[in-house]
N, C-alpha and C positions, 0 to 999 in steps of 0.2 A: 440601211439595215432595218429589218423588221424589229418590233418590239420584243419578240421572243421566237424561238424555234422549237419545233417538236421532233424528236427522234424516236421513231416507232421501233420497238424491240421485237425481235422474232419470237415465236412461240416457246422456244426452249430457255429463253432468258428469264431469270428469276430475280426477284428483289434481292435475294442473297448474292446473285452474281453482280448485280450493280453495287451493292454494299461493299464487296471486295475492291471492285473498281474505285469506289470513292475512298476507300482506305489507301489504296496505292497512290492515289492522286492528292491524298491529304486534304480532302474535302472536309469541311466541319459539318457535323449534323446539327440542323437546326430544329426540327420537329419530325414527327411521324405519327401515324394514325394508330388508334388502338385496335387491338385484335378484334377482327370482325367488323370493324367500321368500313362503310364504303363511301368513296372510293378508297382502296388501300393507297396510302401516300406517305412518301418520306421526302424530307427537303434536306439539302445540303447547300453549302456555299463554298466557293473556292476560298483558299487561304487568304487572298487578297479582301475577300468579302464583296468584290465588285460583281460577282455572277452567282446567280441562285440556280441550282438544278432541282426540279421536283420530278420524282418518280410517281406516276400514276397507274394504278391497276384499275382501269376504266370498266366497271360493271356494265355499262350500257353497251358499249362495242366489243366487250371481251378482250381488248387489247391493253398491252402494257406500253407505256411511253415515258419518255423524258420531256419535260418542258424546260428549256434553257433560255435564261433571260439576264442579260447584263453585258459588260464590257468584254468579256472573254467568251462570249457566245461561240463564235466561229471556232476558236480553238478547242473549247470543250465539246462541241458537236463533232469535230474531227477525231477527237481522242475517244469518245465513245464508239463512233463507227468503226475505228480501228481496232478496238479492243473487245467489242461485243457484236453478236450477229444482229443486224438491223435492216430494216425495210428501206430501201431508197423509195421516192416517189415514183421514179421510173418503173421500178419493180413492182410496185403497188398498182400502177396503171395497167402493166402488162398482165397482171393476175386477173384484174377487172375485165380486160379486153378478152381474156380466154375463159371467164366464167361461164360455165354451162348451166348449172341448175340454181335453184332459188338460194340455197344457202351459200354457194361460192359468190353469187352476185352480191349478196348482203355483205359478207365478208370483205369483198373486193371494194365495195362502196366505202365501209368503214375504214379499210386499210388506206384506199386512195385519198380519203377526206383528211384523216388524221396526219398522214404523212405530207400532206400538200404545203406549199409555201402559203404564207399569209397574203401574198399578192395574188390577184386573179390569174388563173392558168387556163387558157382557152380549150385545151383538149379535155381536161376533166369537167368543165363547165358544159361542153357539148356531150360528153358521155352521160353526165347526170341528166342532161335534157332528153336523151334517148331513153334512159332507164326510168324516167318519170312517166313514160307510156308503156312501161311494162304490164303484161296483163295480170301479174300477182300484185295485190295491194300490199303485201310485206315488203316486196322490193321497193314499191314507191314510197313507203314509210320510212325505209332505210335511207332513200335518197333525202328526205326531210331531215333525218338525223344527221346525215353528212353535211347538209347545208348548214345545220347548227354549229359544226365545228369549223364553218368557212364563213362565218358571219360577215366579214368586210366585202364580200365579194357581190357587186351590185347585179350582175346577170343572174346569180343564184336566188337573190331576193325576189327578182321578177319571175323566176321559175316557180318558187314557193307560192308567189301570189296567183300565178296562173292554176297552180294545183289546187289552191284554196277555192278558186272560182269555178273550176272545170273539171275535176277529178271525178270520175265515175262512182267512187266509193265514198259514201258519207264519213266513215272514220277517217279516211286520208284527208278530205277536206277539212274535217274538225282539226286534225293534227297539223295540217298546213296553217290553220288559222292561229293556233297556239303558238306555233313557231315564229309566225310574222309578229305576233303580239310580244313574244319574248325578245325577238331582235329589235323591237320597236325603237 
């Protein structure tokens, strides 16, 4: 089992919706962010105290997701997915494969990275490799952001290194360098 799981909420799901679910499941509120603080965050734990559920309103990707960590990880993930509209990783990959314009590609990169399992997934790594050659530097930057969410994947570290050394855009090379340093 991975150290934690992420469940990406579909766009219509709000923090209030998660709050209602937490109340129904008898999760205890542990902490929450102040109004206007970024990222928007609220933390609960299950009644047993063995599992922590963290809601994040991620201002970088524009996504809202839950990070679930603990003994009851699988049960809580299943509960959330059965009660709230969520993106599966397969749906995110499908969205990315059908993305046409720049904005759809960037959104698909973020969706697929945040919804990905923490263990390496070949088809996503391959797709990121293709998108690292996209003519738009903003798409290539989004690939770097996606890699940041997939820190443990060795093939993506290699891709970031290649982008640092070979990308045509100075800004992308600089961002890749910062990413590699941060993954350090």
